[in-house]
C-alpha positions as CSV (number, residue, x, y, z in Angstrom):
1,X,0.8,100.7,53.0
2,X,1.8,97.0,54.8
3,X,1.3,94.4,52.8
4,X,-0.2,91.3,54.4
5,X,3.1,89.4,55.1
6,X,4.7,92.1,56.6
7,X,2.1,92.6,59.3
8,X,3.0,91.3,62.9
9,X,0.3,89.0,63.0
10,X,1.1,88.0,59.5
11,X,5.0,87.6,60.6
12,X,4.0,85.4,63.7
13,X,1.9,82.9,61.7
14,X,5.1,82.7,59.3
15,X,7.1,82.0,62.3
16,X,5.2,79.6,63.5
17,X,4.5,77.7,60.3
18,X,8.5,77.2,59.7
19,X,8.8,76.1,63.2
20,X,6.6,73.2,62.5
21,X,7.7,72.7,59.4
22,X,12.0,72.5,60.8
23,X,10.2,70.2,63.8
24,X,8.0,68.1,61.7
25,X,11.3,67.0,59.3
26,X,14.0,66.9,62.1
27,X,11.1,64.1,63.7
28,X,11.3,62.3,60.0
29,X,15.4,62.0,59.8
30,X,15.4,59.1,62.5
31,X,12.2,57.3,61.6
32,X,12.1,54.5,59.8
33,X,16.1,55.1,59.6
34,X,19.1,53.4,61.0
35,X,22.4,51.1,59.6
36,X,21.7,48.8,56.5
37,X,24.3,46.2,55.1
38,X,22.4,46.1,51.8
39,X,26.2,47.8,50.7
40,X,28.4,45.9,52.6
41,X,30.3,42.7,51.1
42,X,28.4,39.7,51.5
43,X,31.1,38.2,54.4
44,X,30.9,41.5,56.3
45,X,27.2,40.8,56.5
46,X,25.0,39.8,60.1
47,X,23.1,37.1,60.2
48,X,19.4,36.6,59.9
49,X,18.2,37.1,63.1
50,X,19.9,39.8,64.5
51,X,19.1,43.3,65.2
52,X,21.3,47.0,65.5
53,X,21.4,47.7,69.2
54,X,23.8,50.3,68.9
55,X,25.7,52.2,66.3
56,X,28.5,54.3,67.3
57,X,31.5,56.5,65.5
58,X,35.0,55.5,66.6
59,X,37.5,57.8,66.5
60,X,41.4,57.9,67.3
61,X,44.6,56.0,66.5
62,X,46.2,52.5,65.5
63,X,49.6,52.2,66.8
64,X,52.0,50.5,64.5
65,X,55.7,49.0,65.3
66,X,58.2,48.4,62.7
67,X,59.0,44.3,63.4
68,X,60.5,41.1,61.9
69,X,58.5,39.7,58.9
70,X,57.4,36.6,60.2
71,X,59.3,33.9,58.6
72,X,61.3,36.1,56.7
73,X,64.7,37.0,58.4
74,X,66.6,40.2,57.3
75,X,62.9,41.9,56.5
76,X,61.1,44.4,58.2
77,X,57.6,45.9,58.1
78,X,55.1,47.5,59.9
79,X,52.8,45.8,62.2
80,X,49.7,46.2,63.9
81,X,49.7,46.9,67.8
82,X,46.3,48.2,68.4
83,X,43.7,50.8,68.2
84,X,43.2,53.2,70.9
85,X,39.7,55.4,70.1
86,X,36.7,57.4,71.6
87,X,33.2,55.9,70.6
88,X,30.9,58.6,70.1
89,X,26.9,58.1,69.6
90,X,25.4,59.7,66.4
91,X,25.1,62.8,68.1
92,X,28.6,63.4,68.8
93,X,27.8,61.9,72.7
94,X,30.9,60.2,74.0
95,X,29.6,56.5,75.0
96,X,32.8,54.6,75.5
97,X,36.0,53.6,74.2
98,X,37.8,50.7,72.2
99,X,41.3,49.3,72.8
100,X,43.5,47.0,72.6
101,X,45.2,44.4,72.6
102,X,43.0,42.7,73.3
103,X,40.2,44.6,71.0
104,X,38.2,45.8,73.4
105,X,34.9,47.9,73.1
106,X,34.4,49.6,76.7
107,X,31.0,51.4,77.4
108,X,31.0,54.4,79.5
109,X,28.5,52.1,81.6
110,X,31.5,50.1,82.7
111,X,30.4,47.1,80.5
112,X,32.9,45.6,77.9
113,X,34.0,42.8,76.1
114,X,36.5,41.6,73.5
115,X,35.4,39.3,70.5
116,X,37.0,37.2,67.6
117,X,37.3,38.1,64.0
118,X,35.3,36.2,61.3
119,X,35.8,38.3,58.1
120,X,37.7,40.9,56.7
121,X,36.9,42.8,53.1
122,X,38.9,46.1,51.8
123,X,37.1,49.6,52.0
124,X,39.7,51.2,49.8
125,X,43.5,52.0,49.9
126,X,43.8,54.5,52.1
127,X,41.7,52.6,54.8
128,X,41.2,50.0,57.1
129,X,39.7,46.9,56.2
130,X,35.4,46.4,56.7
131,X,35.1,43.9,60.0
132,X,33.3,41.6,60.9
133,X,33.8,40.1,64.7
134,X,31.9,37.8,66.9
135,X,31.3,39.0,70.3
136,X,32.4,37.2,74.0
137,X,30.1,37.6,76.4
138,X,30.7,40.8,78.2
139,X,32.1,41.9,81.3
140,X,30.0,44.0,83.5
141,X,26.4,44.4,82.9
142,X,25.0,47.7,80.6
143,X,25.0,48.1,77.4
144,X,27.4,45.8,76.0
145,X,25.5,42.4,77.4
146,X,23.8,40.7,74.7
147,X,25.9,42.2,71.9
148,X,26.5,39.2,69.3
149,X,28.4,40.8,66.3
150,X,30.2,44.1,65.9
151,X,31.0,45.8,62.6
152,X,33.4,48.0,61.3
153,X,32.1,50.2,58.8
154,X,32.5,53.9,56.9
155,X,36.1,53.4,57.5
156,X,38.4,56.7,57.2
157,X,42.4,56.1,57.5
158,X,44.3,54.0,59.6
159,X,46.7,51.9,57.7
160,X,50.5,51.5,58.5
161,X,52.6,54.3,57.5
162,X,53.2,55.2,54.3
163,X,55.4,58.1,55.4
164,X,57.6,56.6,57.5
165,X,59.9,54.1,56.3
166,X,60.2,51.2,58.2
167,X,63.9,49.7,58.2
168,X,66.4,47.1,60.4
169,X,67.8,50.4,61.0
170,X,64.2,51.6,62.6
171,X,62.7,48.1,64.3
172,X,61.3,48.7,67.4
173,X,59.9,52.4,66.3
174,X,56.2,53.0,66.5
175,X,54.2,55.6,64.9
176,X,50.6,56.1,65.2
177,X,48.2,56.5,62.5
178,X,44.3,59.0,62.5
179,X,41.3,56.6,62.2
180,X,37.7,57.0,62.1
181,X,35.7,54.2,61.9
182,X,31.6,53.4,62.3
183,X,31.1,50.2,64.8
184,X,27.5,48.9,64.7
185,X,26.5,46.6,67.7
186,X,24.4,44.0,66.6
187,X,22.6,41.6,69.5
188,X,19.9,38.9,68.4
189,X,16.5,39.8,67.4
């Protein structure tokens, strides 16, 4: 004898309820949620009077070169040369790229900007530091227009190589290191 939940009509009703519940939960995940600066060091926080305009995830590589240390004859170190990363929105859709030098954030719509570093703070021993930059006026029209600040947060990797030695004999050698970071773009409110 069929139980009430095993009849075709009951199964259809349960499926409809489950679908409605999943849809409701899915719509709640973005409602009222967004990037919060609360856990960031004070020096990395964007001043009041600004709002998040875009959140991206940057995945790519940082290029380093074994070079002479400044003002230290005969000594060398891994020196940051520049980044090359693709920028994606939170759903994983490509929205631009980040490259340098100079450090440049470019939207898929062709607008782009450079910026001036204001502050950095440690994020972890194997990751690049947090960073706050003040955006220069954007070139071209599009998503980068009106951006005032960019934060680099949620960092993974990117520090100078630890598996390759930088020696006087290897001066000029280059190494790429994978990294990932969130780039949060802010505009005036």
